[in-house]
PyMOL Python script that loads the backbone (N, CA, C, O; Angstrom):
from pymol import cmd

cmd.read_pdbstr("""\
ATOM      1  N   MET A   1      39.723  28.131  18.756  1.00  0.00           N
ATOM      2  CA  MET A   1      40.981  27.521  19.152  1.00  0.00           C
ATOM      3  C   MET A   1      42.131  28.420  18.702  1.00  0.00           C
ATOM      4  O   MET A   1      42.159  28.875  17.559  1.00  0.00           O
ATOM      5  N   LEU A   2      43.051  28.666  19.580  1.00  0.00           N
ATOM      6  CA  LEU A   2      44.213  29.487  19.257  1.00  0.00           C
ATOM      7  C   LEU A   2      45.191  28.709  18.392  1.00  0.00           C
ATOM      8  O   LEU A   2      45.297  27.490  18.525  1.00  0.00           O
ATOM      9  N   PRO A   3      45.908  29.396  17.508  1.00  0.00           N
ATOM     10  CA  PRO A   3      46.904  28.690  16.694  1.00  0.00           C
ATOM     11  C   PRO A   3      48.048  28.188  17.567  1.00  0.00           C
ATOM     12  O   PRO A   3      48.345  28.759  18.616  1.00  0.00           O
ATOM     13  N   ALA A   4      48.672  27.127  17.122  1.00  0.00           N
ATOM     14  CA  ALA A   4      49.785  26.547  17.874  1.00  0.00           C
ATOM     15  C   ALA A   4      50.983  27.484  17.834  1.00  0.00           C
ATOM     16  O   ALA A   4      51.170  28.239  16.880  1.00  0.00           O
ATOM     17  N   TYR A   5      51.775  27.421  18.870  1.00  0.00           N
ATOM     18  CA  TYR A   5      53.001  28.207  18.934  1.00  0.00           C
ATOM     19  C   TYR A   5      54.090  27.494  18.144  1.00  0.00           C
ATOM     20  O   TYR A   5      54.057  26.274  17.980  1.00  0.00           O
ATOM     21  N   ARG A   6      55.041  28.260  17.663  1.00  0.00           N
ATOM     22  CA  ARG A   6      56.161  27.710  16.899  1.00  0.00           C
ATOM     23  C   ARG A   6      57.360  27.599  17.837  1.00  0.00           C
ATOM     24  O   ARG A   6      57.661  28.542  18.570  1.00  0.00           O
ATOM     25  N   THR A   7      58.046  26.459  17.820  1.00  0.00           N
ATOM     26  CA  THR A   7      59.223  26.290  18.669  1.00  0.00           C
ATOM     27  C   THR A   7      60.487  26.544  17.863  1.00  0.00           C
ATOM     28  O   THR A   7      60.652  26.035  16.754  1.00  0.00           O
ATOM     29  N   LEU A   8      61.367  27.335  18.437  1.00  0.00           N
ATOM     30  CA  LEU A   8      62.670  27.642  17.859  1.00  0.00           C
ATOM     31  C   LEU A   8      63.733  27.193  18.853  1.00  0.00           C
ATOM     32  O   LEU A   8      63.517  27.253  20.063  1.00  0.00           O
ATOM     33  N   THR A   9      64.867  26.749  18.357  1.00  0.00           N
ATOM     34  CA  THR A   9      65.918  26.261  19.250  1.00  0.00           C
ATOM     35  C   THR A   9      67.188  27.083  19.084  1.00  0.00           C
ATOM     36  O   THR A   9      67.417  27.714  18.052  1.00  0.00           O
ATOM     37  N   THR A  10      67.999  27.055  20.121  1.00  0.00           N
ATOM     38  CA  THR A  10      69.320  27.675  20.067  1.00  0.00           C
ATOM     39  C   THR A  10      70.346  26.569  19.840  1.00  0.00           C
ATOM     40  O   THR A  10      70.055  25.404  20.111  1.00  0.00           O
ATOM     41  N   PRO A  11      71.534  26.903  19.352  1.00  0.00           N
ATOM     42  CA  PRO A  11      72.574  25.875  19.180  1.00  0.00           C
ATOM     43  C   PRO A  11      72.922  25.166  20.491  1.00  0.00           C
ATOM     44  O   PRO A  11      73.203  23.968  20.491  1.00  0.00           O
ATOM     45  N   ALA A  12      72.906  25.894  21.599  1.00  0.00           N
ATOM     46  CA  ALA A  12      73.210  25.274  22.893  1.00  0.00           C
ATOM     47  C   ALA A  12      72.157  24.223  23.245  1.00  0.00           C
ATOM     48  O   ALA A  12      72.492  23.145  23.736  1.00  0.00           O
ATOM     49  N   PHE A  13      70.886  24.538  22.996  1.00  0.00           N
ATOM     50  CA  PHE A  13      69.818  23.574  23.273  1.00  0.00           C
ATOM     51  C   PHE A  13      69.999  22.315  22.432  1.00  0.00           C
ATOM     52  O   PHE A  13      69.869  21.204  22.946  1.00  0.00           O
ATOM     53  N   GLU A  14      70.292  22.475  21.161  1.00  0.00           N
ATOM     54  CA  GLU A  14      70.471  21.316  20.278  1.00  0.00           C
ATOM     55  C   GLU A  14      71.658  20.458  20.722  1.00  0.00           C
ATOM     56  O   GLU A  14      71.580  19.230  20.703  1.00  0.00           O
ATOM     57  N   ARG A  15      72.740  21.099  21.116  1.00  0.00           N
ATOM     58  CA  ARG A  15      73.925  20.372  21.575  1.00  0.00           C
ATOM     59  C   ARG A  15      73.615  19.580  22.851  1.00  0.00           C
ATOM     60  O   ARG A  15      73.973  18.406  22.954  1.00  0.00           O
ATOM     61  N   GLU A  16      72.951  20.219  23.821  1.00  0.00           N
ATOM     62  CA  GLU A  16      72.609  19.548  25.074  1.00  0.00           C
ATOM     63  C   GLU A  16      71.640  18.395  24.835  1.00  0.00           C
ATOM     64  O   GLU A  16      71.752  17.346  25.469  1.00  0.00           O
ATOM     65  N   THR A  17      70.696  18.584  23.927  1.00  0.00           N
ATOM     66  CA  THR A  17      69.719  17.534  23.627  1.00  0.00           C
ATOM     67  C   THR A  17      70.397  16.317  23.010  1.00  0.00           C
ATOM     68  O   THR A  17      70.101  15.184  23.389  1.00  0.00           O
ATOM     69  N   ARG A  18      71.299  16.541  22.069  1.00  0.00           N
ATOM     70  CA  ARG A  18      72.023  15.411  21.465  1.00  0.00           C
ATOM     71  C   ARG A  18      72.811  14.643  22.518  1.00  0.00           C
ATOM     72  O   ARG A  18      72.838  13.412  22.502  1.00  0.00           O
ATOM     73  N   LYS A  19      73.447  15.361  23.428  1.00  0.00           N
ATOM     74  CA  LYS A  19      74.249  14.714  24.464  1.00  0.00           C
ATOM     75  C   LYS A  19      73.368  13.857  25.384  1.00  0.00           C
ATOM     76  O   LYS A  19      73.737  12.733  25.727  1.00  0.00           O
ATOM     77  N   ILE A  20      72.222  14.381  25.776  1.00  0.00           N
ATOM     78  CA  ILE A  20      71.314  13.639  26.656  1.00  0.00           C
ATOM     79  C   ILE A  20      70.745  12.422  25.941  1.00  0.00           C
ATOM     80  O   ILE A  20      70.650  11.349  26.537  1.00  0.00           O
ATOM     81  N   LEU A  21      70.365  12.568  24.675  1.00  0.00           N
ATOM     82  CA  LEU A  21      69.775  11.447  23.938  1.00  0.00           C
ATOM     83  C   LEU A  21      70.788  10.343  23.666  1.00  0.00           C
ATOM     84  O   LEU A  21      70.406   9.178  23.548  1.00  0.00           O
ATOM     85  N   ARG A  22      72.067  10.680  23.564  1.00  0.00           N
ATOM     86  CA  ARG A  22      73.084   9.628  23.413  1.00  0.00           C
ATOM     87  C   ARG A  22      73.166   8.763  24.659  1.00  0.00           C
ATOM     88  O   ARG A  22      73.369   7.552  24.568  1.00  0.00           O
ATOM     89  N   ARG A  23      73.010   9.385  25.828  1.00  0.00           N
ATOM     90  CA  ARG A  23      73.086   8.648  27.089  1.00  0.00           C
ATOM     91  C   ARG A  23      71.773   7.965  27.446  1.00  0.00           C
ATOM     92  O   ARG A  23      71.773   6.917  28.092  1.00  0.00           O
ATOM     93  N   ASN A  24      70.656   8.552  27.030  1.00  0.00           N
ATOM     94  CA  ASN A  24      69.352   8.065  27.464  1.00  0.00           C
ATOM     95  C   ASN A  24      68.363   8.174  26.303  1.00  0.00           C
ATOM     96  O   ASN A  24      67.652   9.172  26.185  1.00  0.00           O
ATOM     97  N   ALA A  25      68.317   7.164  25.456  1.00  0.00           N
ATOM     98  CA  ALA A  25      67.457   7.186  24.269  1.00  0.00           C
ATOM     99  C   ALA A  25      65.973   7.190  24.644  1.00  0.00           C
ATOM    100  O   ALA A  25      65.147   7.664  23.864  1.00  0.00           O
ATOM    101  N   ARG A  26      65.624   6.674  25.814  1.00  0.00           N
ATOM    102  CA  ARG A  26      64.219   6.641  26.230  1.00  0.00           C
ATOM    103  C   ARG A  26      63.682   8.037  26.531  1.00  0.00           C
ATOM    104  O   ARG A  26      62.468   8.232  26.603  1.00  0.00           O
ATOM    105  N   PHE A  27      64.570   8.999  26.707  1.00  0.00           N
ATOM    106  CA  PHE A  27      64.160  10.368  27.002  1.00  0.00           C
ATOM    107  C   PHE A  27      63.444  11.017  25.821  1.00  0.00           C
ATOM    108  O   PHE A  27      62.739  12.010  26.002  1.00  0.00           O
ATOM    109  N   LEU A  28      63.609  10.480  24.632  1.00  0.00           N
ATOM    110  CA  LEU A  28      62.998  11.060  23.436  1.00  0.00           C
ATOM    111  C   LEU A  28      61.482  11.183  23.579  1.00  0.00           C
ATOM    112  O   LEU A  28      60.906  12.191  23.170  1.00  0.00           O
ATOM    113  N   GLY A  29      60.837  10.183  24.147  1.00  0.00           N
ATOM    114  CA  GLY A  29      59.389  10.238  24.348  1.00  0.00           C
ATOM    115  C   GLY A  29      58.979  11.380  25.264  1.00  0.00           C
ATOM    116  O   GLY A  29      58.006  12.081  24.987  1.00  0.00           O
ATOM    117  N   MET A  30      59.721  11.573  26.361  1.00  0.00           N
ATOM    118  CA  MET A  30      59.414  12.673  27.279  1.00  0.00           C
ATOM    119  C   MET A  30      59.653  14.021  26.610  1.00  0.00           C
ATOM    120  O   MET A  30      58.891  14.966  26.818  1.00  0.00           O
ATOM    121  N   LEU A  31      60.707  14.109  25.808  1.00  0.00           N
ATOM    122  CA  LEU A  31      61.007  15.356  25.103  1.00  0.00           C
ATOM    123  C   LEU A  31      59.894  15.699  24.116  1.00  0.00           C
ATOM    124  O   LEU A  31      59.499  16.860  24.010  1.00  0.00           O
ATOM    125  N   GLU A  32      59.389  14.708  23.401  1.00  0.00           N
ATOM    126  CA  GLU A  32      58.290  14.947  22.463  1.00  0.00           C
ATOM    127  C   GLU A  32      57.041  15.446  23.186  1.00  0.00           C
ATOM    128  O   GLU A  32      56.342  16.322  22.677  1.00  0.00           O
ATOM    129  N   LYS A  33      56.753  14.897  24.369  1.00  0.00           N
ATOM    130  CA  LYS A  33      55.600  15.354  25.148  1.00  0.00           C
ATOM    131  C   LYS A  33      55.784  16.796  25.605  1.00  0.00           C
ATOM    132  O   LYS A  33      54.840  17.586  25.577  1.00  0.00           O
ATOM    133  N   MET A  34      57.015  17.140  26.029  1.00  0.00           N
ATOM    134  CA  MET A  34      57.293  18.515  26.452  1.00  0.00           C
ATOM    135  C   MET A  34      57.095  19.487  25.299  1.00  0.00           C
ATOM    136  O   MET A  34      56.488  20.544  25.472  1.00  0.00           O
ATOM    137  N   LEU A  35      57.603  19.137  24.127  1.00  0.00           N
ATOM    138  CA  LEU A  35      57.493  20.031  22.974  1.00  0.00           C
ATOM    139  C   LEU A  35      56.044  20.199  22.538  1.00  0.00           C
ATOM    140  O   LEU A  35      55.638  21.293  22.145  1.00  0.00           O
ATOM    141  N   THR A  36      55.261  19.126  22.602  1.00  0.00           N
ATOM    142  CA  THR A  36      53.838  19.216  22.277  1.00  0.00           C
ATOM    143  C   THR A  36      53.124  20.133  23.265  1.00  0.00           C
ATOM    144  O   THR A  36      52.295  20.952  22.869  1.00  0.00           O
ATOM    145  N   ALA A  37      53.444  19.994  24.544  1.00  0.00           N
ATOM    146  CA  ALA A  37      52.835  20.854  25.562  1.00  0.00           C
ATOM    147  C   ALA A  37      53.179  22.317  25.317  1.00  0.00           C
ATOM    148  O   ALA A  37      52.326  23.190  25.478  1.00  0.00           O
ATOM    149  N   LEU A  38      54.421  22.592  24.930  1.00  0.00           N
ATOM    150  CA  LEU A  38      54.829  23.977  24.689  1.00  0.00           C
ATOM    151  C   LEU A  38      54.185  24.553  23.435  1.00  0.00           C
ATOM    152  O   LEU A  38      53.885  25.746  23.392  1.00  0.00           O
ATOM    153  N   LYS A  39      53.969  23.737  22.427  1.00  0.00           N
ATOM    154  CA  LYS A  39      53.309  24.227  21.210  1.00  0.00           C
ATOM    155  C   LYS A  39      51.843  24.563  21.478  1.00  0.00           C
ATOM    156  O   LYS A  39      51.306  25.510  20.903  1.00  0.00           O
ATOM    157  N   ASP A  40      51.203  23.795  22.342  1.00  0.00           N
ATOM    158  CA  ASP A  40      49.780  23.979  22.614  1.00  0.00           C
ATOM    159  C   ASP A  40      49.497  25.015  23.701  1.00  0.00           C
ATOM    160  O   ASP A  40      48.554  25.796  23.575  1.00  0.00           O
ATOM    161  N   ASP A  41      50.302  25.031  24.767  1.00  0.00           N
ATOM    162  CA  ASP A  41      49.987  25.856  25.935  1.00  0.00           C
ATOM    163  C   ASP A  41      51.262  26.257  26.687  1.00  0.00           C
ATOM    164  O   ASP A  41      51.483  25.778  27.799  1.00  0.00           O
ATOM    165  N   PRO A  42      52.107  27.126  26.109  1.00  0.00           N
ATOM    166  CA  PRO A  42      53.372  27.458  26.777  1.00  0.00           C
ATOM    167  C   PRO A  42      53.196  28.272  28.060  1.00  0.00           C
ATOM    168  O   PRO A  42      54.089  28.288  28.907  1.00  0.00           O
ATOM    169  N   TYR A  43      52.053  28.946  28.210  1.00  0.00           N
ATOM    170  CA  TYR A  43      51.788  29.712  29.432  1.00  0.00           C
ATOM    171  C   TYR A  43      51.176  28.845  30.531  1.00  0.00           C
ATOM    172  O   TYR A  43      51.019  29.305  31.663  1.00  0.00           O
ATOM    173  N   ASN A  44      50.831  27.609  30.214  1.00  0.00           N
ATOM    174  CA  ASN A  44      50.250  26.649  31.152  1.00  0.00           C
ATOM    175  C   ASN A  44      48.920  27.145  31.722  1.00  0.00           C
ATOM    176  O   ASN A  44      48.669  27.031  32.922  1.00  0.00           O
ATOM    177  N   ARG A  45      48.089  27.685  30.870  1.00  0.00           N
ATOM    178  CA  ARG A  45      46.778  28.159  31.316  1.00  0.00           C
ATOM    179  C   ARG A  45      45.883  27.007  31.756  1.00  0.00           C
ATOM    180  O   ARG A  45      45.003  27.191  32.597  1.00  0.00           O
ATOM    181  N   SER A  46      46.100  25.827  31.196  1.00  0.00           N
ATOM    182  CA  SER A  46      45.283  24.664  31.544  1.00  0.00           C
ATOM    183  C   SER A  46      45.745  24.003  32.836  1.00  0.00           C
ATOM    184  O   SER A  46      45.021  23.178  33.394  1.00  0.00           O
ATOM    185  N   ARG A  47      46.926  24.344  33.320  1.00  0.00           N
ATOM    186  CA  ARG A  47      47.521  23.775  34.540  1.00  0.00           C
ATOM    187  C   ARG A  47      47.744  22.265  34.439  1.00  0.00           C
ATOM    188  O   ARG A  47      47.734  21.573  35.457  1.00  0.00           O
ATOM    189  N   LYS A  48      47.942  21.750  33.233  1.00  0.00           N
ATOM    190  CA  LYS A  48      48.160  20.320  33.034  1.00  0.00           C
ATOM    191  C   LYS A  48      49.623  19.924  33.167  1.00  0.00           C
ATOM    192  O   LYS A  48      49.928  18.753  33.392  1.00  0.00           O
ATOM    193  N   HIS A  49      50.532  20.885  33.030  1.00  0.00           N
ATOM    194  CA  HIS A  49      51.954  20.567  32.977  1.00  0.00           C
ATOM    195  C   HIS A  49      52.693  21.278  34.104  1.00  0.00           C
ATOM    196  O   HIS A  49      52.209  22.265  34.660  1.00  0.00           O
ATOM    197  N   ASP A  50      53.862  20.765  34.426  1.00  0.00           N
ATOM    198  CA  ASP A  50      54.670  21.378  35.476  1.00  0.00           C
ATOM    199  C   ASP A  50      55.538  22.471  34.852  1.00  0.00           C
ATOM    200  O   ASP A  50      56.722  22.272  34.580  1.00  0.00           O
ATOM    201  N   ILE A  51      54.917  23.622  34.636  1.00  0.00           N
ATOM    202  CA  ILE A  51      55.592  24.774  34.044  1.00  0.00           C
ATOM    203  C   ILE A  51      55.596  25.888  35.081  1.00  0.00           C
ATOM    204  O   ILE A  51      54.577  26.167  35.712  1.00  0.00           O
ATOM    205  N   LYS A  52      56.756  26.521  35.250  1.00  0.00           N
ATOM    206  CA  LYS A  52      56.860  27.625  36.201  1.00  0.00           C
ATOM    207  C   LYS A  52      57.611  28.784  35.572  1.00  0.00           C
ATOM    208  O   LYS A  52      58.483  28.597  34.724  1.00  0.00           O
ATOM    209  N   LYS A  53      57.256  29.977  36.004  1.00  0.00           N
ATOM    210  CA  LYS A  53      58.001  31.165  35.600  1.00  0.00           C
ATOM    211  C   LYS A  53      59.104  31.365  36.627  1.00  0.00           C
ATOM    212  O   LYS A  53      58.851  31.347  37.832  1.00  0.00           O
ATOM    213  N   LEU A  54      60.328  31.556  36.147  1.00  0.00           N
ATOM    214  CA  LEU A  54      61.475  31.724  37.025  1.00  0.00           C
ATOM    215  C   LEU A  54      61.653  33.203  37.360  1.00  0.00           C
ATOM    216  O   LEU A  54      61.498  34.066  36.496  1.00  0.00           O
ATOM    217  N   ALA A  55      61.974  33.483  38.600  1.00  0.00           N
ATOM    218  CA  ALA A  55      62.120  34.865  39.060  1.00  0.00           C
ATOM    219  C   ALA A  55      63.525  35.390  38.780  1.00  0.00           C
ATOM    220  O   ALA A  55      64.498  34.636  38.782  1.00  0.00           O
ATOM    221  N   GLY A  56      63.610  36.687  38.542  1.00  0.00           N
ATOM    222  CA  GLY A  56      64.899  37.348  38.432  1.00  0.00           C
ATOM    223  C   GLY A  56      65.635  37.171  37.121  1.00  0.00           C
ATOM    224  O   GLY A  56      66.830  37.458  37.050  1.00  0.00           O
ATOM    225  N   LEU A  57      64.961  36.707  36.079  1.00  0.00           N
ATOM    226  CA  LEU A  57      65.616  36.520  34.783  1.00  0.00           C
ATOM    227  C   LEU A  57      65.023  37.475  33.756  1.00  0.00           C
ATOM    228  O   LEU A  57      63.834  37.792  33.800  1.00  0.00           O
ATOM    229  N   LYS A  58      65.856  37.928  32.838  1.00  0.00           N
ATOM    230  CA  LYS A  58      65.430  38.830  31.772  1.00  0.00           C
ATOM    231  C   LYS A  58      65.025  38.022  30.545  1.00  0.00           C
ATOM    232  O   LYS A  58      65.430  36.867  30.409  1.00  0.00           O
ATOM    233  N   PRO A  59      64.234  38.610  29.649  1.00  0.00           N
ATOM    234  CA  PRO A  59      63.934  37.918  28.390  1.00  0.00           C
ATOM    235  C   PRO A  59      65.230  37.554  27.670  1.00  0.00           C
ATOM    236  O   PRO A  59      66.157  38.359  27.584  1.00  0.00           O
ATOM    237  N   GLY A  60      65.274  36.354  27.166  1.00  0.00           N
ATOM    238  CA  GLY A  60      66.472  35.871  26.496  1.00  0.00           C
ATOM    239  C   GLY A  60      67.343  35.010  27.388  1.00  0.00           C
ATOM    240  O   GLY A  60      68.372  34.502  26.943  1.00  0.00           O
ATOM    241  N   GLU A  61      66.944  34.837  28.649  1.00  0.00           N
ATOM    242  CA  GLU A  61      67.706  34.008  29.580  1.00  0.00           C
ATOM    243  C   GLU A  61      66.950  32.741  29.970  1.00  0.00           C
ATOM    244  O   GLU A  61      67.422  31.978  30.812  1.00  0.00           O
ATOM    245  N   GLY A  62      65.801  32.510  29.379  1.00  0.00           N
ATOM    246  CA  GLY A  62      65.001  31.338  29.734  1.00  0.00           C
ATOM    247  C   GLY A  62      64.171  31.612  30.970  1.00  0.00           C
ATOM    248  O   GLY A  62      64.441  31.060  32.036  1.00  0.00           O
ATOM    249  N   GLN A  63      63.161  32.462  30.837  1.00  0.00           N
ATOM    250  CA  GLN A  63      62.358  32.890  31.973  1.00  0.00           C
ATOM    251  C   GLN A  63      61.396  31.827  32.493  1.00  0.00           C
ATOM    252  O   GLN A  63      60.892  31.949  33.610  1.00  0.00           O
ATOM    253  N   ARG A  64      61.139  30.815  31.724  1.00  0.00           N
ATOM    254  CA  ARG A  64      60.203  29.770  32.144  1.00  0.00           C
ATOM    255  C   ARG A  64      60.879  28.416  32.039  1.00  0.00           C
ATOM    256  O   ARG A  64      61.871  28.247  31.330  1.00  0.00           O
ATOM    257  N   ARG A  65      60.313  27.445  32.772  1.00  0.00           N
ATOM    258  CA  ARG A  65      60.851  26.096  32.671  1.00  0.00           C
ATOM    259  C   ARG A  65      59.715  25.090  32.726  1.00  0.00           C
ATOM    260  O   ARG A  65      58.684  25.317  33.359  1.00  0.00           O
ATOM    261  N   ILE A  66      59.932  23.970  32.043  1.00  0.00           N
ATOM    262  CA  ILE A  66      59.012  22.840  32.102  1.00  0.00           C
ATOM    263  C   ILE A  66      59.818  21.651  32.597  1.00  0.00           C
ATOM    264  O   ILE A  66      60.970  21.462  32.207  1.00  0.00           O
ATOM    265  N   ARG A  67      59.204  20.854  33.458  1.00  0.00           N
ATOM    266  CA  ARG A  67      59.887  19.727  34.073  1.00  0.00           C
ATOM    267  C   ARG A  67      59.454  18.434  33.408  1.00  0.00           C
ATOM    268  O   ARG A  67      58.277  18.237  33.109  1.00  0.00           O
ATOM    269  N   ALA A  68      60.425  17.552  33.181  1.00  0.00           N
ATOM    270  CA  ALA A  68      60.151  16.197  32.689  1.00  0.00           C
ATOM    271  C   ALA A  68      61.104  15.262  33.411  1.00  0.00           C
ATOM    272  O   ALA A  68      62.276  15.152  33.051  1.00  0.00           O
ATOM    273  N   GLY A  69      60.596  14.595  34.425  1.00  0.00           N
ATOM    274  CA  GLY A  69      61.451  13.702  35.201  1.00  0.00           C
ATOM    275  C   GLY A  69      62.547  14.497  35.889  1.00  0.00           C
ATOM    276  O   GLY A  69      62.268  15.454  36.611  1.00  0.00           O
ATOM    277  N   ASP A  70      63.790  14.102  35.668  1.00  0.00           N
ATOM    278  CA  ASP A  70      64.937  14.781  36.269  1.00  0.00           C
ATOM    279  C   ASP A  70      65.482  15.902  35.398  1.00  0.00           C
ATOM    280  O   ASP A  70      66.518  16.479  35.724  1.00  0.00           O
ATOM    281  N   TYR A  71      64.819  16.219  34.313  1.00  0.00           N
ATOM    282  CA  TYR A  71      65.319  17.226  33.380  1.00  0.00           C
ATOM    283  C   TYR A  71      64.437  18.466  33.375  1.00  0.00           C
ATOM    284  O   TYR A  71      63.230  18.394  33.607  1.00  0.00           O
ATOM    285  N   ARG A  72      65.072  19.613  33.102  1.00  0.00           N
ATOM    286  CA  ARG A  72      64.380  20.894  33.025  1.00  0.00           C
ATOM    287  C   ARG A  72      64.687  21.546  31.688  1.00  0.00           C
ATOM    288  O   ARG A  72      65.842  21.607  31.266  1.00  0.00           O
ATOM    289  N   LEU A  73      63.655  22.027  31.033  1.00  0.00           N
ATOM    290  CA  LEU A  73      63.808  22.721  29.756  1.00  0.00           C
ATOM    291  C   LEU A  73      63.473  24.190  30.007  1.00  0.00           C
ATOM    292  O   LEU A  73      62.358  24.514  30.416  1.00  0.00           O
ATOM    293  N   ARG A  74      64.440  25.077  29.763  1.00  0.00           N
ATOM    294  CA  ARG A  74      64.229  26.514  29.956  1.00  0.00           C
ATOM    295  C   ARG A  74      63.906  27.164  28.622  1.00  0.00           C
ATOM    296  O   ARG A  74      64.533  26.873  27.604  1.00  0.00           O
ATOM    297  N   TYR A  75      62.901  28.064  28.646  1.00  0.00           N
ATOM    298  CA  TYR A  75      62.440  28.693  27.409  1.00  0.00           C
ATOM    299  C   TYR A  75      61.866  30.072  27.683  1.00  0.00           C
ATOM    300  O   TYR A  75      61.584  30.429  28.827  1.00  0.00           O
ATOM    301  N   ASP A  76      61.698  30.835  26.620  1.00  0.00           N
ATOM    302  CA  ASP A  76      61.035  32.136  26.644  1.00  0.00           C
ATOM    303  C   ASP A  76      59.958  32.143  25.573  1.00  0.00           C
ATOM    304  O   ASP A  76      59.996  31.352  24.631  1.00  0.00           O
ATOM    305  N   ILE A  77      58.994  33.049  25.728  1.00  0.00           N
ATOM    306  CA  ILE A  77      57.914  33.194  24.761  1.00  0.00           C
ATOM    307  C   ILE A  77      57.977  34.606  24.184  1.00  0.00           C
ATOM    308  O   ILE A  77      57.958  35.592  24.921  1.00  0.00           O
ATOM    309  N   PHE A  78      58.053  34.688  22.867  1.00  0.00           N
ATOM    310  CA  PHE A  78      58.058  35.961  22.155  1.00  0.00           C
ATOM    311  C   PHE A  78      56.954  35.896  21.102  1.00  0.00           C
ATOM    312  O   PHE A  78      57.128  35.269  20.057  1.00  0.00           O
ATOM    313  N   GLY A  79      55.824  36.540  21.371  1.00  0.00           N
ATOM    314  CA  GLY A  79      54.694  36.484  20.444  1.00  0.00           C
ATOM    315  C   GLY A  79      54.176  35.060  20.342  1.00  0.00           C
ATOM    316  O   GLY A  79      53.742  34.483  21.339  1.00  0.00           O
ATOM    317  N   HIS A  80      54.217  34.483  19.137  1.00  0.00           N
ATOM    318  CA  HIS A  80      53.803  33.090  18.946  1.00  0.00           C
ATOM    319  C   HIS A  80      55.003  32.180  18.739  1.00  0.00           C
ATOM    320  O   HIS A  80      54.874  31.099  18.164  1.00  0.00           O
ATOM    321  N   ASP A  81      56.171  32.611  19.204  1.00  0.00           N
ATOM    322  CA  ASP A  81      57.383  31.795  19.128  1.00  0.00           C
ATOM    323  C   ASP A  81      57.813  31.395  20.531  1.00  0.00           C
ATOM    324  O   ASP A  81      57.863  32.225  21.438  1.00  0.00           O
ATOM    325  N   VAL A  82      58.122  30.121  20.698  1.00  0.00           N
ATOM    326  CA  VAL A  82      58.687  29.610  21.942  1.00  0.00           C
ATOM    327  C   VAL A  82      60.148  29.288  21.641  1.00  0.00           C
ATOM    328  O   VAL A  82      60.439  28.406  20.833  1.00  0.00           O
ATOM    329  N   VAL A  83      61.061  30.000  22.289  1.00  0.00           N
ATOM    330  CA  VAL A  83      62.491  29.816  22.050  1.00  0.00           C
ATOM    331  C   VAL A  83      63.053  28.932  23.154  1.00  0.00           C
ATOM    332  O   VAL A  83      62.983  29.281  24.332  1.00  0.00           O
ATOM    333  N   LEU A  84      63.612  27.782  22.769  1.00  0.00           N
ATOM    334  CA  LEU A  84      64.162  26.814  23.711  1.00  0.00           C
ATOM    335  C   LEU A  84      65.640  27.115  23.919  1.00  0.00           C
ATOM    336  O   LEU A  84      66.411  27.153  22.961  1.00  0.00           O
ATOM    337  N   TYR A  85      66.036  27.329  25.181  1.00  0.00           N
ATOM    338  CA  TYR A  85      67.408  27.730  25.483  1.00  0.00           C
ATOM    339  C   TYR A  85      68.266  26.610  26.045  1.00  0.00           C
ATOM    340  O   TYR A  85      69.416  26.450  25.634  1.00  0.00           O
ATOM    341  N   ALA A  86      67.729  25.834  26.976  1.00  0.00           N
ATOM    342  CA  ALA A  86      68.578  24.858  27.655  1.00  0.00           C
ATOM    343  C   ALA A  86      67.757  23.645  28.063  1.00  0.00           C
ATOM    344  O   ALA A  86      66.592  23.768  28.440  1.00  0.00           O
ATOM    345  N   LEU A  87      68.370  22.482  27.984  1.00  0.00           N
ATOM    346  CA  LEU A  87      67.791  21.235  28.473  1.00  0.00           C
ATOM    347  C   LEU A  87      68.862  20.590  29.329  1.00  0.00           C
ATOM    348  O   LEU A  87      69.877  20.115  28.821  1.00  0.00           O
ATOM    349  N   ARG A  88      68.627  20.576  30.638  1.00  0.00           N
ATOM    350  CA  ARG A  88      69.663  20.098  31.553  1.00  0.00           C
ATOM    351  C   ARG A  88      69.067  19.240  32.653  1.00  0.00           C
ATOM    352  O   ARG A  88      67.870  19.290  32.938  1.00  0.00           O
ATOM    353  N   HIS A  89      69.944  18.449  33.263  1.00  0.00           N
ATOM    354  CA  HIS A  89      69.565  17.686  34.448  1.00  0.00           C
ATOM    355  C   HIS A  89      69.255  18.672  35.562  1.00  0.00           C
ATOM    356  O   HIS A  89      69.821  19.764  35.599  1.00  0.00           O
ATOM    357  N   ARG A  90      68.377  18.304  36.454  1.00  0.00           N
ATOM    358  CA  ARG A  90      67.929  19.249  37.484  1.00  0.00           C
ATOM    359  C   ARG A  90      69.065  19.772  38.357  1.00  0.00           C
ATOM    360  O   ARG A  90      68.976  20.886  38.873  1.00  0.00           O
ATOM    361  N   LYS A  91      70.141  18.984  38.535  1.00  0.00           N
ATOM    362  CA  LYS A  91      71.276  19.447  39.339  1.00  0.00           C
ATOM    363  C   LYS A  91      72.013  20.601  38.666  1.00  0.00           C
ATOM    364  O   LYS A  91      72.644  21.413  39.342  1.00  0.00           O
ATOM    365  N   GLU A  92      71.935  20.676  37.341  1.00  0.00           N
ATOM    366  CA  GLU A  92      72.692  21.672  36.586  1.00  0.00           C
ATOM    367  C   GLU A  92      71.817  22.779  36.009  1.00  0.00           C
ATOM    368  O   GLU A  92      72.332  23.694  35.367  1.00  0.00           O
ATOM    369  N   ALA A  93      70.523  22.715  36.220  1.00  0.00           N
ATOM    370  CA  ALA A  93      69.590  23.567  35.477  1.00  0.00           C
ATOM    371  C   ALA A  93      69.577  25.024  35.910  1.00  0.00           C
ATOM    372  O   ALA A  93      69.244  25.892  35.103  1.00  0.00           O
ATOM    373  N   TYR A  94      69.926  25.321  37.151  1.00  0.00           N
ATOM    374  CA  TYR A  94      69.722  26.706  37.619  1.00  0.00           C
ATOM    375  C   TYR A  94      71.011  27.377  37.976  1.00  0.00           C
ATOM    376  O   TYR A  94      71.011  28.538  38.384  1.00  0.00           O
TER     377      TYR A  94
END
""", "prot")
cmd.dss("prot")
cmd.show_as("cartoon", "prot")
cmd.util.cbc("prot")
cmd.orient("prot")
């Protein structure tokens, strides 16, 4: 079994998450599921999660995204670190 990945956040991600959770406290459960999925399988080798690699982005811009309902979480993978950049509603995510 491979070791779990470590999740790191940016200040922008933390700010956006607080704002969303103030409006929608039920989203916390979906966020926890997303973070668990990213710790276990950020490359989505198991094909269990709706994770896609985004085209035309450089490392550090959130090259991948995971979907949870109407929200998209953008992240990058550096070694065994998953860096979370943005959590936004799908209308604002791209």
